[in-house]
C-alpha positions as a Markdown table, in Angstrom:
| # | Residue | x | y | z |
|---|---|---|---|---|
| 1 | Met | -23.1 | 20.3 | -11.4 |
| 2 | Glu | -19.9 | 18.4 | -10.3 |
| 3 | His | -18.3 | 22.0 | -9.7 |
| 4 | Ile | -20.7 | 23.0 | -7.5 |
| 5 | Gly | -20.3 | 20.2 | -5.1 |
| 6 | Arg | -16.3 | 20.8 | -5.3 |
| 7 | Glu | -16.8 | 24.4 | -4.6 |
| 8 | Ala | -19.2 | 23.8 | -2.0 |
| 9 | Val | -16.9 | 21.2 | -0.1 |
| 10 | Val | -14.0 | 23.9 | -0.3 |
| 11 | Leu | -16.4 | 26.3 | 1.5 |
| 12 | Leu | -17.3 | 24.0 | 4.4 |
| 13 | Asp | -13.7 | 22.7 | 4.5 |
| 14 | Asp | -12.3 | 26.3 | 5.0 |
| 15 | Ala | -15.1 | 26.6 | 7.8 |
| 16 | Gly | -14.0 | 23.6 | 9.7 |
| 17 | Val | -16.9 | 21.6 | 9.0 |
| 18 | Glu | -16.4 | 17.8 | 9.4 |
| 19 | Leu | -16.9 | 16.0 | 5.9 |
| 20 | Asp | -17.1 | 12.1 | 5.2 |
| 21 | Arg | -16.9 | 10.6 | 1.8 |
| 22 | Gly | -19.4 | 11.4 | -0.7 |
| 23 | Leu | -22.5 | 9.4 | -0.9 |
| 24 | Thr | -22.8 | 6.6 | -3.3 |
| 25 | Asp | -25.6 | 6.2 | -6.3 |
| 26 | Ala | -26.6 | 3.0 | -4.2 |
| 27 | Glu | -26.9 | 5.2 | -1.1 |
| 28 | Phe | -29.0 | 7.8 | -3.1 |
| 29 | Ser | -31.5 | 5.1 | -4.4 |
| 30 | Ser | -31.7 | 4.0 | -0.9 |
| 31 | Leu | -32.6 | 7.3 | 0.5 |
| 32 | His | -35.0 | 7.9 | -2.3 |
| 33 | Asp | -36.8 | 4.4 | -1.6 |
| 34 | Arg | -37.2 | 5.1 | 2.2 |
| 35 | Phe | -38.0 | 8.8 | 2.0 |
| 36 | Gly | -39.7 | 9.2 | -1.4 |
| 37 | Phe | -37.9 | 12.5 | -2.9 |
| 38 | His | -34.6 | 13.0 | -5.1 |
| 39 | Phe | -32.3 | 15.8 | -4.1 |
| 40 | Asn | -31.9 | 18.6 | -6.6 |
| 41 | Pro | -29.0 | 18.8 | -8.5 |
| 42 | Asp | -27.0 | 21.2 | -6.9 |
| 43 | His | -27.5 | 19.6 | -3.2 |
| 44 | Arg | -26.9 | 16.2 | -4.8 |
| 45 | Ser | -23.8 | 17.5 | -6.1 |
| 46 | Leu | -22.5 | 18.5 | -2.7 |
| 47 | Leu | -23.5 | 15.1 | -1.1 |
| 48 | Ala | -21.9 | 13.1 | -3.8 |
| 49 | Thr | -18.9 | 15.1 | -3.1 |
| 50 | Ala | -18.6 | 14.9 | 0.4 |
| 51 | Leu | -21.0 | 14.3 | 3.4 |
| 52 | Pro | -21.2 | 17.1 | 6.0 |
| 53 | Leu | -21.4 | 15.8 | 9.6 |
| 54 | Gly | -21.8 | 17.3 | 12.9 |
| 55 | Glu | -24.5 | 19.0 | 14.9 |
| 56 | Gly | -27.0 | 20.8 | 12.5 |
| 57 | Trp | -26.5 | 18.4 | 9.6 |
| 58 | Pro | -28.6 | 15.4 | 8.6 |
| 59 | Asp | -26.7 | 12.3 | 8.5 |
| 60 | Trp | -28.0 | 11.0 | 5.2 |
| 61 | Arg | -25.7 | 7.6 | 5.4 |
| 62 | Asn | -25.7 | 6.5 | 9.2 |
| 63 | Gly | -28.4 | 8.9 | 10.4 |
| 64 | Asp | -31.6 | 7.1 | 12.4 |
| 65 | Asp | -34.7 | 7.0 | 9.7 |
| 66 | Leu | -37.0 | 8.2 | 12.4 |
| 67 | Glu | -34.5 | 11.2 | 12.9 |
| 68 | Leu | -34.3 | 12.0 | 9.3 |
| 69 | Val | -38.3 | 11.9 | 9.1 |
| 70 | Lys | -38.4 | 14.3 | 12.0 |
| 71 | Arg | -36.1 | 16.8 | 9.9 |
| 72 | Leu | -38.1 | 16.1 | 6.9 |
| 73 | Asp | -41.3 | 16.8 | 8.5 |
| 74 | Arg | -40.2 | 20.1 | 10.5 |
| 75 | Val | -41.6 | 22.4 | 7.9 |
| 76 | Ala | -45.2 | 21.0 | 8.0 |
| 77 | Asp | -44.8 | 20.6 | 12.2 |
| 78 | Gly | -44.0 | 24.4 | 12.2 |
| 79 | Phe | -46.8 | 25.4 | 10.0 |
| 80 | Thr | -49.2 | 23.2 | 12.2 |
| 81 | Trp | -47.6 | 24.8 | 15.3 |
| 82 | Asp | -48.6 | 28.2 | 14.0 |
| 83 | Ala | -52.2 | 27.0 | 13.1 |
| 84 | Leu | -52.9 | 25.9 | 16.6 |
| 85 | His | -50.8 | 28.6 | 18.6 |
| 86 | Gln | -50.6 | 31.6 | 16.6 |
| 87 | Thr | -53.2 | 34.6 | 17.4 |
| 88 | Pro | -54.9 | 34.7 | 14.9 |
| 89 | Pro | -53.9 | 31.2 | 13.7 |
| 90 | Phe | -52.0 | 31.0 | 10.6 |
| 91 | Trp | -54.6 | 29.4 | 8.3 |
| 92 | Pro | -55.0 | 30.3 | 4.7 |
| 93 | Ala | -58.8 | 30.6 | 3.6 |
| 94 | Ser | -57.7 | 28.5 | 0.6 |
| 95 | Trp | -57.6 | 25.7 | 3.2 |
| 96 | Gly | -61.0 | 25.8 | 4.3 |
| 97 | Glu | -62.4 | 26.4 | 7.7 |
| 98 | Leu | -59.9 | 25.6 | 10.5 |
| 99 | Pro | -60.5 | 22.0 | 11.6 |
| 100 | Ser | -61.6 | 21.8 | 15.6 |
| 101 | Thr | -58.9 | 19.2 | 16.7 |
| 102 | Pro | -55.3 | 19.4 | 16.5 |
| 103 | Glu | -55.1 | 16.1 | 14.5 |
| 104 | Gln | -57.3 | 17.6 | 11.9 |
| 105 | Val | -55.4 | 20.5 | 11.7 |
| 106 | Ala | -52.1 | 18.7 | 11.3 |
| 107 | Ala | -53.7 | 16.4 | 8.8 |
| 108 | Thr | -55.0 | 19.4 | 6.5 |
| 109 | Val | -51.8 | 21.3 | 7.0 |
| 110 | Arg | -49.7 | 18.0 | 5.6 |
| 111 | Arg | -52.3 | 17.6 | 2.8 |
| 112 | Glu | -52.1 | 21.3 | 1.7 |
| 113 | Leu | -48.4 | 21.4 | 2.1 |
| 114 | Gly | -48.1 | 18.0 | 0.3 |
| 115 | Ala | -48.9 | 19.7 | -3.1 |
| 116 | Trp | -46.1 | 22.2 | -2.5 |
| 117 | Pro | -42.3 | 21.1 | -3.6 |
| 118 | Arg | -40.9 | 19.4 | -0.6 |
| 119 | Leu | -38.2 | 21.0 | 1.1 |
| 120 | Val | -35.3 | 18.9 | 2.1 |
| 121 | Pro | -32.9 | 19.8 | 5.0 |
| 122 | Ile | -29.6 | 21.1 | 4.2 |
| 123 | Tyr | -28.5 | 22.2 | 7.8 |
| 124 | Gly | -30.4 | 23.5 | 10.9 |
| 125 | His | -33.6 | 25.1 | 9.5 |
| 126 | Arg | -32.2 | 25.7 | 6.1 |
| 127 | Phe | -33.8 | 24.0 | 3.3 |
| 128 | Thr | -33.8 | 23.5 | -0.4 |
| 129 | Pro | -36.6 | 22.2 | -2.6 |
| 130 | Ala | -36.2 | 18.4 | -3.7 |
| 131 | Ala | -35.9 | 17.5 | -7.5 |
| 132 | Pro | -37.2 | 18.3 | -9.9 |
| 133 | Ser | -36.2 | 21.7 | -8.9 |
| 134 | Pro | -33.2 | 22.6 | -11.1 |
| 135 | Ser | -29.7 | 23.6 | -10.4 |
| 136 | Gly | -29.6 | 27.3 | -8.9 |
| 137 | Ser | -32.7 | 26.5 | -6.8 |
| 138 | Pro | -32.5 | 28.9 | -3.4 |
| 139 | Val | -32.3 | 28.0 | 0.0 |
| 140 | Phe | -34.7 | 28.8 | 2.4 |
| 141 | Ser | -34.7 | 29.6 | 6.1 |
| 142 | Val | -37.8 | 27.8 | 7.7 |
| 143 | Trp | -38.9 | 28.8 | 11.3 |
| 144 | Gln | -42.6 | 27.7 | 11.5 |
| 145 | Thr | -44.3 | 29.9 | 9.1 |
| 146 | Asp | -41.3 | 32.6 | 9.0 |
| 147 | Val | -40.0 | 31.8 | 5.8 |
| 148 | Ile | -37.2 | 33.7 | 3.9 |
| 149 | Tyr | -34.6 | 33.2 | 1.3 |
| 150 | Tyr | -31.1 | 32.6 | 2.8 |
| 151 | Gly | -29.3 | 32.1 | -0.3 |
| 152 | Ala | -30.2 | 32.5 | -4.1 |
| 153 | Asn | -28.2 | 29.1 | -4.5 |
| 154 | Leu | -26.6 | 26.6 | -2.6 |
| 155 | Leu | -23.1 | 28.0 | -2.9 |
| 156 | Glu | -24.6 | 31.6 | -2.0 |
| 157 | Tyr | -26.1 | 29.9 | 1.1 |
| 158 | Leu | -23.1 | 28.1 | 2.5 |
| 159 | Thr | -21.1 | 31.8 | 2.2 |
| 160 | Asn | -23.8 | 33.0 | 4.2 |
| 161 | Glu | -24.1 | 30.4 | 6.7 |
| 162 | Phe | -20.5 | 29.7 | 7.4 |
| 163 | Pro | -18.6 | 30.7 | 9.3 |
| 164 | Leu | -21.4 | 30.3 | 11.8 |
| 165 | Gly | -22.8 | 33.4 | 13.8 |
| 166 | Gln | -22.4 | 35.6 | 11.0 |
| 167 | Gly | -26.0 | 35.7 | 9.6 |
| 168 | Arg | -27.1 | 36.1 | 5.8 |
| 169 | Lys | -24.6 | 38.6 | 4.2 |
| 170 | Asn | -25.8 | 38.6 | 0.5 |
| 171 | Leu | -28.8 | 37.8 | -1.4 |
| 172 | Ser | -28.4 | 37.9 | -4.8 |
| 173 | Pro | -31.5 | 38.0 | -7.1 |
| 174 | Ile | -33.4 | 34.8 | -7.1 |
| 175 | Thr | -33.2 | 32.9 | -10.6 |
| 176 | Val | -35.2 | 29.9 | -9.9 |
| 177 | Ser | -38.8 | 30.5 | -8.8 |
| 178 | Val | -40.0 | 27.6 | -6.5 |
| 179 | Pro | -43.8 | 27.0 | -6.9 |
| 180 | Phe | -45.9 | 28.0 | -3.6 |
| 181 | Trp | -42.5 | 28.8 | -1.9 |
| 182 | Ser | -41.5 | 31.8 | -3.7 |
| 183 | Arg | -44.7 | 33.5 | -3.5 |
| 184 | Phe | -45.2 | 32.8 | 0.0 |
| 185 | Val | -41.8 | 34.2 | 0.7 |
| 186 | Glu | -42.2 | 37.1 | -1.9 |
| 187 | Ser | -45.6 | 37.9 | 0.0 |
| 188 | Ala | -43.9 | 38.4 | 3.4 |
| 189 | Asn | -45.3 | 35.1 | 4.5 |
| 190 | Ser | -49.0 | 36.0 | 4.0 |
| 191 | Ala | -51.7 | 33.4 | 4.4 |
| 192 | Glu | -53.7 | 35.2 | 1.5 |
| 193 | Ser | -50.8 | 34.3 | -0.8 |
| 194 | Ile | -51.8 | 30.7 | -0.5 |
């Protein structure tokens, strides 16, 4: 997997992204202890080779833990917002009756999404599944319950994202299916798919 990190760093360096030295094994262990997940192999390879910094990038080395938790919670927060503010509310029948209070809605969304593979932020609102998702895992663009593939894998995602402002240019066939998430995307974000 080391080649993925090297290729990713070349793409980012060519795009002018600020890069710091890669994370150490001790730093990866600390992140796991603090946040309860492991990076998938491709994401880990990138972060072990170089740590992208700047606006939009999570600072996995020096970032404030509360800010990192906010980034990690962004997916559940977006689903909660759509449950509370969309008309009709985004609420899959499989989640039971829509609770009557915002706090109960948020708790139910977190409980239900807790059964799905955890999505880890790469940049902005682009996420990839945590381990045990394998090498070649897709990258998702997640904006509330509007979820699409933004790259069939990390390298394709970086090519699509950078340079900024060009939008998704390519989407190869998805080779790694991510439980729940892939079905949700492939059903055009249908609540009935959940």
